[in-house]
C-alpha positions in Angstrom: -0.9 -15.5 13.8 -1.8 -17.6 10.8 0.1 -17.6 7.5 -1.7 -16.5 4.3 -0.9 -17.6 0.8 -1.0 -15.4 -2.4 -4.3 -16.8 -3.7 -6.1 -16.1 -0.4 -4.6 -12.6 -0.2 -5.7 -11.9 -3.8 -9.2 -13.1 -2.8 -9.2 -10.7 0.2 -8.2 -7.8 -2.0 -11.2 -8.5 -4.2 -13.9 -9.5 -1.7 -13.6 -7.2 1.3 -17.0 -5.8 2.4 -16.5 -2.1 3.3 -12.9 -1.0 3.5 -9.3 -1.8 2.7 -6.6 0.4 4.4 -3.0 -0.3 3.5 0.0 1.2 5.4 3.4 1.1 3.7 6.5 2.0 5.6 9.5 0.9 3.6 11.5 3.0 1.1 12.0 0.1 -1.3 10.3 -3.1 -2.2 11.2 -5.9 -4.6 8.0 -7.7 -5.5 8.3 -10.1 -8.4 5.5 -8.3 -10.3 7.1 -4.9 -10.0 10.8 -5.6 -10.7 10.6 -5.7 -14.5 8.5 -2.6 -14.7 10.7 -0.6 -12.4 13.7 -1.7 -14.5 12.0 -0.3 -17.6 11.5 2.9 -15.7 15.1 3.1 -14.6 16.2 2.5 -18.2 13.8 5.3 -19.3 11.9 2.8 -21.5 8.2 3.5 -22.2 5.6 1.7 -20.1 1.9 2.0 -21.0 1.0 0.7 -17.5 -1.4 -1.8 -18.9 -0.1 -4.3 -16.3 -2.1 -2.2 -13.8 -5.4 -2.6 -15.7 -6.8 -5.6 -13.7 -6.1 -3.8 -10.4 -7.6 -0.6 -11.7 -10.7 -2.4 -12.8 -11.0 -4.0 -9.3 -10.6 -0.5 -7.8 -13.4 0.9 -10.0 -15.7 -2.0 -9.0 -15.0 -1.4 -5.3 -15.7 2.3 -5.6 -18.9 1.7 -7.6 -20.0 -0.6 -4.7 -19.4 2.1 -2.2 -16.2 0.6 -0.7 -13.2 2.6 0.5 -9.7 1.8 -0.7 -6.9 3.8 1.0 -3.1 3.6 1.0 -0.8 5.6 3.2 2.9 5.6 2.3 5.4 6.6 4.9 8.4 7.9 2.9 11.9 9.2 3.4 12.7 12.4 1.5 14.3 12.8 -0.9 12.4 9.8 -2.3 14.2 6.5 -3.0 14.3 5.3 -6.6 11.6 2.8 -5.7 9.3 5.5 -4.3 10.0 7.9 -7.3 8.9 5.0 -9.6 5.9 4.3 -7.4 4.9 7.9 -7.5 5.2 7.9 -11.3 2.8 4.9 -11.7 0.2 5.9 -9.1 -2.1 8.1 -11.3 -4.1 5.2 -12.9 -4.8 3.8 -9.4 -5.8 7.2 -8.0 -8.0 7.8 -11.1 -9.6 4.4 -10.5 -10.6 5.4 -6.9 -7.7 4.3 -4.6 -7.0 7.2 -2.2 -3.1 7.2 -2.1 -1.4 9.5 0.2 2.2 10.3 1.0 3.5 11.0 4.5 7.1 12.2 5.0 8.8 10.1 7.6 9.9 13.2 9.5 6.2 13.7 10.5 5.7 10.3 12.1 8.6 10.1 14.5 6.3 10.3 17.6 3.7 7.8 16.2 3.5 4.2 17.4 3.5 2.1 14.3 3.5 -1.7 13.9 6.8 -3.3 12.9 5.4 -4.4 9.5 3.4 -3.0 6.6 -0.2 -4.2 6.7 -3.7 -4.2 5.2 -6.7 -3.7 7.5 -9.8 -5.2 5.9 -13.2 -4.1 7.2 -11.8 -3.2 10.7 -11.7 -6.9 11.5 -8.8 -8.6 9.8 -5.1 -7.5 9.6 -2.7 -8.9 7.0 0.9 -8.2 7.9 3.2 -8.1 4.9 6.6 -9.6 5.7 9.7 -8.6 3.6 13.4 -9.6 3.4 16.0 -7.0 4.0 16.2 -6.3 0.3 12.4 -5.9 -0.1 11.4 -9.2 -1.4 8.1 -10.7 -0.2 8.8 -13.2 2.7 5.2 -14.1 3.5 2.0 -12.8 5.1 0.4 -13.3 8.5 -3.1 -12.6 9.6 -4.7 -11.5 12.9 -8.2 -10.9 14.0 -7.1 -10.2 17.6 -9.0 -7.1 18.7 -5.9 -5.5 20.2 -3.9 -6.0 17.0 -6.8 -4.6 14.9 -7.0 -1.6 17.2 -3.3 -1.0 17.0 -3.4 -1.1 13.2 -6.5 1.1 13.1 -4.9 3.6 15.4 -1.6 3.6 13.5 -3.3 4.0 10.1 -5.5 6.8 11.3 -2.6 8.7 12.9 -0.5 8.5 9.6 -3.6 9.4 7.5 -4.1 12.6 9.4 -0.6 13.7 8.4 -0.7 12.3 4.9 -0.7 14.4 1.7 -3.1 13.3 -1.1 -1.3 12.0 -4.2 -2.5 14.9 -6.4 -1.0 17.4 -3.9 2.3 15.7 -3.1 5.4 16.9 -4.9 8.3 14.5 -4.6 11.6 15.9 -3.2 
């Protein structure tokens, strides 16, 4: 597998041709972008979510071009603080066209899932997201191996079938 840097990943997020499917399986993350906003949420400080504007604009452009953007989150219940915060900020992305769904971990016990979160772009490129134990980004690796692509397609589809759309999910 080849390593991928942030600039190339950002390019992929903006230039895929047909579809972007993202599977998240962790209960907490610690990305540098999100940490200060989650801290504001934890302190019950207001956040106008304007820091999401660029991503939401990108989502609207994808949808206008007929592209699919889907995210399936496998979550433990009750939700971790990170996932509660994530739920609280999802509405602008959903309104912009990202189909975000929530899948209780209790429903996926019998599914074969890859060991890392991933993006699957256009059913041809997998980007695995690597994290440290405390949720910080530790890098990204890519694969175009058909067996890896098929594994990720199968895993995403299996989770998606069990997933609850954001508008219908009620956090526990």
